[in-house]
C-alpha positions as CSV (number, residue, x, y, z in Angstrom):
1,M,0.0,0.0,0.0
2,P,1.3,3.5,-0.8
3,L,2.2,5.8,2.0
4,K,-0.3,8.6,2.6
5,A,0.7,12.3,2.8
6,A,-1.0,15.7,2.5
7,L,0.3,19.0,1.2
8,S,-1.6,22.2,1.8
9,I,-0.4,24.9,-0.6
10,R,-1.1,28.3,1.1
11,A,-0.9,30.7,-1.8
12,D,-2.1,33.4,0.5
13,Q,1.0,33.1,2.7
14,T,4.0,34.3,0.6
15,L,7.6,33.7,1.7
16,G,9.5,35.8,-0.8
17,A,10.5,36.0,-4.5
18,I,12.5,33.0,-5.6
19,S,15.5,34.6,-7.3
20,P,17.0,32.5,-10.1
21,H,20.3,33.0,-8.3
22,L,19.3,30.4,-5.7
23,Y,20.0,27.8,-8.4
24,G,23.5,28.9,-9.1
25,H,26.8,27.1,-9.6
26,F,30.5,27.2,-8.9
27,A,33.6,26.5,-10.9
28,E,37.1,26.3,-9.4
29,H,40.5,25.5,-10.8
30,L,40.3,22.2,-9.1
31,G,40.7,18.8,-10.8
32,R,39.0,18.7,-14.2
33,C,36.4,21.3,-13.5
34,I,37.9,24.0,-15.7
35,Y,40.4,22.1,-17.9
36,D,38.5,19.3,-19.7
37,G,35.1,20.4,-18.2
38,I,34.9,24.0,-19.6
39,W,38.2,24.7,-21.5
40,V,39.6,22.4,-24.1
41,G,41.5,24.9,-26.2
42,E,40.9,26.1,-29.8
43,D,42.9,23.2,-31.3
44,S,40.9,20.5,-29.6
45,A,39.0,17.8,-31.6
46,I,36.1,18.4,-29.1
47,P,33.7,20.8,-30.6
48,N,34.4,24.2,-29.1
49,D,33.8,27.9,-29.4
50,G,37.2,29.6,-29.1
51,G,38.3,26.8,-26.7
52,L,35.1,26.6,-24.6
53,R,33.5,23.1,-25.1
54,L,30.1,23.4,-26.7
55,D,28.4,20.4,-25.1
56,T,29.0,22.0,-21.7
57,V,27.7,25.3,-22.9
58,E,24.5,23.7,-24.3
59,A,23.8,21.7,-21.2
60,L,24.2,24.6,-18.8
61,R,22.2,26.9,-21.0
62,A,19.4,24.3,-21.1
63,V,19.2,24.1,-17.3
64,K,19.2,27.9,-17.2
65,A,22.2,28.2,-15.0
66,P,21.6,31.7,-13.5
67,N,25.2,32.5,-12.3
68,L,28.6,31.0,-12.0
69,R,31.1,31.6,-9.2
70,W,34.8,31.7,-10.1
71,P,37.9,31.2,-9.7
72,G,37.4,29.6,-6.3
73,G,37.2,28.3,-3.6
74,C,40.6,28.0,-2.0
75,F,42.2,28.8,-5.4
76,A,40.9,32.3,-5.3
77,D,43.0,33.6,-2.4
78,D,46.2,32.6,-4.2
79,Y,45.1,33.7,-7.7
80,H,46.5,36.9,-9.2
81,W,44.1,37.9,-12.0
82,E,46.6,39.5,-14.3
83,D,48.3,36.1,-14.7
84,G,45.2,35.1,-16.7
85,I,44.9,37.9,-19.3
86,G,46.7,38.6,-22.6
87,P,48.1,36.2,-25.1
88,R,47.8,32.7,-23.7
89,E,51.3,31.7,-24.8
90,E,52.7,34.5,-22.7
91,R,50.8,33.8,-19.5
92,P,52.9,32.6,-16.6
93,R,52.6,29.0,-15.4
94,R,52.0,29.0,-11.6
95,M,51.7,26.5,-8.7
96,N,48.2,25.6,-7.9
97,L,48.9,25.9,-4.2
98,W,45.9,24.1,-2.8
99,W,45.1,21.5,-5.3
100,G,48.5,20.0,-6.1
101,R,48.8,20.9,-9.8
102,E,50.2,23.5,-12.0
103,E,48.0,26.3,-13.4
104,P,48.7,27.3,-17.0
105,N,46.3,30.3,-16.8
106,H,44.8,29.6,-20.2
107,F,41.4,30.2,-18.7
108,G,41.3,33.6,-17.2
109,T,38.9,36.6,-16.7
110,D,38.0,37.2,-20.4
111,E,37.5,33.5,-21.0
112,F,35.3,33.2,-17.9
113,I,33.2,36.2,-18.9
114,R,32.8,34.8,-22.5
115,F,31.7,31.4,-21.0
116,C,29.1,33.1,-18.8
117,R,27.8,35.0,-21.8
118,L,27.5,31.8,-23.8
119,I,25.6,30.0,-21.1
120,E,23.6,33.1,-20.3
121,A,24.7,33.2,-16.6
122,E,25.7,36.2,-14.5
123,P,29.4,36.1,-13.5
124,Y,30.3,36.1,-9.8
125,L,34.0,36.8,-9.1
126,C,35.8,35.8,-5.9
127,M,38.7,38.1,-4.9
128,N,42.0,37.3,-3.4
129,V,42.2,38.7,0.1
130,G,44.6,36.1,1.5
131,S,47.6,36.9,-0.6
132,G,46.4,39.8,-2.7
133,T,46.3,43.6,-2.2
134,P,43.5,46.1,-2.2
135,F,45.1,47.8,-5.3
136,E,45.1,44.5,-7.1
137,Q,41.4,43.8,-6.5
138,K,40.4,47.4,-7.2
139,S,42.3,47.1,-10.5
140,W,40.3,43.9,-11.3
141,V,37.1,45.8,-10.9
142,E,38.4,48.6,-13.1
143,Y,39.5,46.1,-15.8
144,C,36.0,44.5,-15.7
145,N,33.7,47.5,-15.4
146,Y,35.3,50.9,-16.0
147,V,34.6,52.8,-19.2
148,G,37.3,55.4,-20.0
149,E,40.9,55.9,-20.8
150,T,42.5,54.5,-17.6
151,H,45.2,51.9,-17.8
152,Y,43.1,48.9,-17.0
153,A,40.1,50.0,-19.1
154,Q,42.3,50.5,-22.1
155,L,44.1,47.2,-21.4
156,R,40.7,45.4,-21.5
157,Q,40.0,47.1,-24.8
158,A,43.4,46.3,-26.2
159,L,42.8,42.6,-25.4
160,G,39.6,42.5,-27.6
161,N,36.9,43.6,-25.2
162,P,35.8,47.1,-26.2
163,G,32.8,47.2,-23.9
164,P,32.9,46.6,-20.1
165,H,32.2,43.2,-18.6
166,N,29.8,44.8,-16.1
167,V,30.4,42.3,-13.3
168,S,28.1,43.1,-10.4
169,W,28.8,40.3,-7.9
170,W,32.1,40.2,-6.1
171,A,33.1,38.1,-3.1
172,V,35.7,39.8,-0.9
173,G,37.7,36.6,-0.2
174,N,36.8,32.9,0.3
175,E,36.9,30.9,3.5
176,N,39.2,33.5,5.1
177,W,38.9,31.6,8.4
178,G,40.8,28.7,6.7
179,C,42.6,28.4,3.4
180,G,42.0,32.1,2.7
181,G,44.5,33.3,5.3
182,R,43.4,31.7,8.6
183,F,42.2,35.1,9.9
184,Q,40.4,35.5,13.2
185,P,37.0,37.2,12.5
186,E,38.2,40.5,13.9
187,E,41.3,40.4,11.6
188,Y,39.2,39.5,8.6
189,A,36.7,42.4,9.4
190,R,39.6,44.8,9.3
191,E,40.9,43.4,6.0
192,Y,37.4,43.4,4.5
193,R,37.0,47.1,5.4
194,R,40.4,47.9,3.8
195,F,39.6,46.1,0.6
196,A,36.0,47.0,0.2
197,C,36.6,50.7,0.9
198,Y,38.1,51.1,-2.6
199,L,35.8,48.9,-4.7
200,R,32.5,50.7,-5.1
201,R,34.1,54.0,-6.2
202,T,36.0,52.1,-8.9
203,S,32.9,50.7,-10.6
204,P,30.4,52.8,-12.6
205,I,27.7,50.1,-12.0
206,P,26.5,49.1,-8.5
207,L,28.3,46.3,-6.9
208,Q,27.0,43.4,-4.8
209,L,29.8,42.9,-2.3
210,V,29.8,39.6,-0.4
211,G,31.6,39.1,2.9
212,C,33.0,35.8,4.0
213,G,31.1,34.2,6.9
214,H,31.3,30.9,8.6
215,T,29.0,28.3,10.3
216,T,30.8,28.1,13.6
217,P,28.8,29.6,16.5
218,D,30.6,32.9,17.0
219,W,32.5,33.7,13.8
220,N,29.8,35.8,12.1
221,R,28.9,37.7,15.3
222,R,32.5,38.7,15.9
223,F,33.1,39.6,12.3
224,L,29.9,41.7,12.1
225,T,30.5,43.4,15.4
226,T,34.0,44.5,14.3
227,L,33.0,45.4,10.7
228,G,30.3,48.0,11.6
229,C,30.4,49.6,8.1
230,W,27.3,48.4,6.4
231,D,27.7,50.5,3.3
232,L,30.6,48.2,2.5
233,M,28.7,44.9,2.5
234,D,25.5,43.6,0.8
235,H,25.7,39.9,1.6
236,L,27.3,37.4,3.9
237,S,28.4,34.0,2.7
238,I,28.4,30.6,4.3
239,H,29.4,27.1,3.1
240,R,28.0,23.7,4.0
241,Y,29.2,20.2,2.8
242,Y,27.8,17.0,4.1
243,S,28.1,13.2,3.6
244,R,27.0,9.9,5.2
245,G,28.5,6.5,4.4
246,H,30.1,5.3,1.2
247,Q,29.2,7.1,-2.0
248,T,27.6,4.0,-3.5
249,D,27.7,1.2,-0.8
250,F,25.6,2.5,2.0
251,S,23.2,1.0,4.5
252,E,19.5,2.0,4.9
253,D,20.4,4.0,8.0
254,E,23.1,5.9,5.9
255,Y,20.6,6.3,3.1
256,Y,18.3,8.3,5.3
257,G,21.2,9.8,7.3
258,L,22.4,11.8,4.2
259,Y,19.1,13.7,4.3
260,A,19.5,14.3,8.0
261,E,23.0,15.8,7.3
262,A,21.6,18.0,4.6
263,S,19.3,19.5,7.2
264,F,22.3,21.4,8.6
265,V,21.7,23.9,5.8
266,E,18.5,25.2,7.4
267,D,20.3,25.4,10.8
268,D,23.1,27.4,9.2
269,L,20.6,29.8,7.6
270,R,18.7,30.3,10.8
271,T,21.9,30.9,12.8
272,T,23.3,33.3,10.2
273,A,20.0,35.2,10.0
274,G,19.9,35.5,13.8
275,A,23.4,37.1,13.9
276,L,22.4,39.6,11.1
277,D,19.2,40.5,12.8
278,D,20.8,41.0,16.2
279,I,23.7,43.1,14.9
280,V,22.8,44.8,11.6
281,R,20.0,47.3,11.9
282,E,20.8,49.8,9.2
283,K,20.1,47.8,6.1
284,P,19.1,44.2,5.0
285,I,22.1,41.9,4.4
286,G,21.4,38.9,2.2
287,I,22.7,35.4,2.9
288,V,24.8,33.7,0.2
289,L,25.3,29.9,0.4
290,D,28.0,29.9,-2.2
291,E,29.3,26.4,-1.6
292,W,27.1,23.5,-0.8
293,G,26.6,19.9,-1.6
294,V,27.6,16.3,-1.0
295,W,31.3,15.7,-0.4
296,H,31.9,12.0,-0.1
297,P,35.0,10.6,1.6
298,Q,35.7,8.6,-1.6
299,A,36.1,11.8,-3.7
300,G,39.3,10.9,-5.5
301,D,42.0,12.7,-7.4
302,G,40.7,16.1,-8.3
303,L,37.8,15.5,-5.9
304,E,35.9,13.5,-8.5
305,Q,33.1,11.3,-7.1
306,I,30.2,9.2,-8.3
307,N,27.0,11.2,-8.2
308,T,24.1,9.0,-7.4
309,H,20.3,9.3,-7.3
310,R,20.5,9.5,-3.4
311,D,22.7,12.6,-3.8
312,A,20.1,14.2,-6.1
313,L,17.3,13.6,-3.6
314,A,19.4,15.3,-1.0
315,A,19.9,18.3,-3.3
316,A,16.1,18.5,-3.9
317,G,15.7,18.8,-0.1
318,V,18.2,21.7,0.0
319,L,16.5,23.5,-2.9
320,D,13.2,23.2,-1.0
321,T,14.9,24.8,2.0
322,L,16.3,27.6,-0.2
323,N,12.8,28.2,-1.6
324,R,11.4,28.5,1.9
325,W,14.2,31.0,2.8
326,S,13.9,33.0,-0.4
327,R,13.3,36.2,1.5
328,R,16.7,36.0,3.2
329,V,18.9,34.0,0.8
330,T,20.1,36.0,-2.2
331,M,22.3,33.5,-3.9
332,A,23.4,29.8,-3.7
333,N,26.1,27.9,-5.6
334,L,26.2,24.1,-5.8
335,A,29.8,22.8,-5.7
336,Q,30.9,22.2,-8.3
337,T,29.6,22.5,-11.9
338,I,31.7,19.8,-13.8
339,N,33.7,16.7,-12.8
340,V,34.2,17.9,-9.2
341,L,32.1,16.9,-6.1
342,Q,28.3,17.1,-6.6
343,C,28.6,18.2,-10.2
344,L,25.9,18.6,-12.8
345,L,28.0,17.2,-15.6
346,H,30.8,14.7,-16.1
347,T,33.1,14.6,-19.1
348,D,35.5,12.0,-20.5
349,G,37.2,13.1,-23.7
350,E,34.6,13.9,-26.2
351,R,31.8,12.3,-24.1
352,L,29.6,14.3,-21.7
353,W,26.8,13.0,-19.5
354,K,24.4,14.6,-17.0
355,T,24.2,13.5,-13.3
356,P,20.9,12.9,-11.5
357,T,21.6,16.2,-9.7
358,Y,21.4,18.0,-13.1
359,H,17.9,16.6,-13.6
360,V,16.8,17.8,-10.2
361,F,17.9,21.3,-11.1
362,D,16.1,20.9,-14.4
363,L,12.8,20.1,-12.5
364,Y,13.2,23.1,-10.3
365,Q,13.5,25.6,-13.1
366,A,9.8,26.2,-12.9
367,H,10.2,28.0,-9.5
368,M,12.6,30.6,-10.9
369,G,11.1,34.1,-10.7
370,H,8.0,32.9,-8.8
371,E,6.8,33.8,-5.3
372,A,7.5,31.1,-2.8
373,V,4.4,30.2,-0.7
374,E,3.8,28.3,2.5
375,C,3.6,24.5,2.3
376,L,2.1,22.6,5.2
377,V,3.3,19.0,5.0
378,E,1.7,16.0,6.8
379,A,3.7,12.9,6.0
380,P,5.2,9.8,7.7
381,A,8.7,10.3,9.1
382,V,11.7,8.1,10.0
383,S,14.0,8.6,12.9
384,S,17.6,9.5,11.9
385,H,20.6,11.1,13.5
386,R,23.2,13.7,12.5
387,S,26.9,13.9,12.9
388,D,26.4,16.4,15.8
389,G,24.5,13.6,17.7
390,R,21.1,15.1,17.3
391,E,18.2,12.8,16.6
392,V,15.8,14.1,14.0
393,D,12.4,13.0,12.7
394,L,12.9,13.1,9.0
395,P,9.7,13.6,7.0
396,L,9.6,11.3,4.0
397,L,8.0,14.0,1.9
398,S,10.0,17.2,1.0
399,A,8.1,19.8,-0.9
400,S,8.0,23.4,-2.0
401,A,5.6,25.5,-4.0
402,S,5.6,28.9,-5.8
403,V,3.1,31.1,-7.7
404,A,3.8,32.9,-10.9
405,P,3.7,36.7,-10.8
406,D,0.4,36.7,-12.8
407,R,-0.9,34.0,-10.5
408,Q,-1.9,31.9,-13.5
409,S,0.4,29.0,-12.7
410,V,1.8,27.2,-9.7
411,A,5.0,25.2,-9.6
412,V,5.2,22.3,-7.0
413,T,8.1,20.0,-6.4
414,L,7.6,16.8,-4.4
415,T,10.3,14.4,-3.2
416,N,9.4,11.0,-1.7
417,R,12.4,9.9,0.3
418,S,11.0,6.5,1.1
419,L,13.4,3.8,0.1
420,A,10.8,1.3,-0.9
421,E,7.2,2.7,-0.7
422,P,5.4,4.9,-3.2
423,M,3.5,7.9,-1.7
424,T,0.1,9.3,-2.5
425,V,0.2,13.1,-1.8
426,K,-3.2,14.8,-1.4
427,L,-3.0,18.4,-2.5
428,D,-5.1,21.2,-0.9
429,W,-5.2,24.7,-2.3
430,V,-5.7,27.9,-0.3
431,G,-5.6,31.4,-1.8
432,V,-5.6,30.3,-5.5
433,D,-8.2,28.6,-7.7
434,P,-7.6,24.8,-8.3
435,P,-5.7,24.5,-11.5
436,G,-7.3,23.5,-14.7
437,T,-4.3,21.7,-16.3
438,V,-1.4,19.8,-14.8
439,T,1.9,18.8,-16.4
440,A,4.4,16.7,-14.6
441,R,7.8,15.1,-14.9
442,V,9.4,12.6,-12.6
443,L,13.0,11.6,-11.7
444,S,13.2,8.1,-10.3
445,A,15.6,5.2,-10.1
446,D,15.5,1.5,-9.3
447,A,18.1,1.8,-6.5
448,P,19.5,4.8,-4.6
449,A,23.0,4.2,-5.8
450,D,22.0,4.3,-9.4
451,H,24.0,6.8,-11.4
452,N,24.8,7.8,-15.0
453,T,28.0,6.9,-16.8
454,A,29.5,7.6,-20.2
455,E,28.2,4.1,-21.3
456,A,24.8,4.6,-19.8
457,P,24.2,8.4,-19.8
458,E,20.4,8.1,-19.2
459,A,20.3,5.4,-16.6
460,V,18.7,8.0,-14.3
461,T,16.8,10.7,-16.1
462,T,13.4,12.5,-16.1
463,R,10.4,11.4,-18.0
464,E,6.8,12.6,-18.4
465,W,4.5,11.6,-15.6
466,D,0.7,11.2,-15.5
467,A,-0.2,13.3,-12.5
468,A,-3.9,12.4,-13.0
469,G,-5.1,15.8,-11.7
470,A,-4.6,18.5,-9.1
471,Q,-6.2,16.7,-6.2
472,A,-3.6,13.9,-5.6
473,V,-0.3,12.9,-6.9
474,E,1.4,9.4,-6.9
475,V,5.1,9.8,-6.2
476,P,7.2,6.7,-6.7
477,A,9.7,5.6,-4.1
478,M,12.8,7.7,-4.3
479,G,11.0,9.9,-6.7
480,V,11.1,13.7,-7.4
481,I,8.2,15.1,-9.3
482,G,8.0,18.6,-10.8
483,L,4.4,19.8,-11.4
484,V,3.3,22.9,-13.3
485,L,-0.4,23.7,-12.6
486,R,-2.1,26.3,-14.7
487,A,-5.4,28.1,-14.2
488,A,-8.4,27.0,-16.2
489,A,-9.0,29.1,-19.3
490,D,-11.8,31.6,-19.0
491,G,-15.1,30.6,-20.7
């Protein structure tokens, strides 16, 4: 017998606009993310546009990747951006300090901007605070954004970019409590002030400046208390990785335990929001979750790991959390886009295949630009525990819903986490007329460790689903369903 659950969609209780930026991505000079994943060079037999591989471009454009964070990650705080501009044969070869390889600098600022334009994503640049200088980072903003006859504006033009890149999003350092310099929060606050002081006046367009936060109990409070200059910061970033058991060989307890670990994300958002509410009164500061995802202990050379259906289900739960927190979260970036950690895409020479996580992001496209609304879930739960020792009652149904600006359509995503049982979800509508038409797609698998490979690229993929109507939906075990419900036509 199917499990029974109920979902009340309260369209009269809005939670905030779902910015497309909540479904963002991250590309670091780590393993095969950049080289092989994005950049193959103009002379490659792999189809490319000026060195940028086209199958990657097409896949990311299809999933409507809204933004891309670059160049790190830990790599950012040892990256000097002028190494990556100009004729590629003249660019210096450097140590990749954190990831044990050499960096040829063939993929730099202009290549990154061109890639973002091709996939129709907004660039998000991460500055070097750990080993850089304020002048160096101010000059990077000038190179990207300034229009005039200054040295860096003319340098950009001389290198084939007559118009400005117009980069709005800038992170002032990455993990500066760790690989970004091992600062104490008070030290980083002083460095942040010193760097950020020069940035806004350099750019003719408004900048979105992101400070580096942390998930430890007192880092953000100490940083914010010392910073004090709210005109210098617009957002505060946090990171969260999680895992449970082996990437493919896990027990039933570990299967459910991964979802329990992913619930740390909501705790992090709540703690960060609490610190901001207590300390910052002058202006709203957004929360940016610019690294998140599954990081399995088995992640091998270059942090490549097998990305399973279980991982995709965990990602769906995090996206539901981000939708609920859309009033406070301004951007989020899954780590990482290609070949590294919980990636969307894998490549092997000329071959490319999509992970189950890619298909979850595809199902969630319908929420972009909608207004998140309250969802009341009644569903069976299982008892699980987290790495902090906390016991949690894990609902077997994860869900989120959103209403289009014209209120003529509703997007609903439903995840049945049950390992073996299908689930009948009864839908109830408040504040919006019951839909007239329903379209649905489902992502499901025979086993939680199922995954795609070069030989079987569609072992786990989406398919059309008969939702039967707007009153109840049958969700298969380990299934994610994306519904789009449209109002009945007049007359």
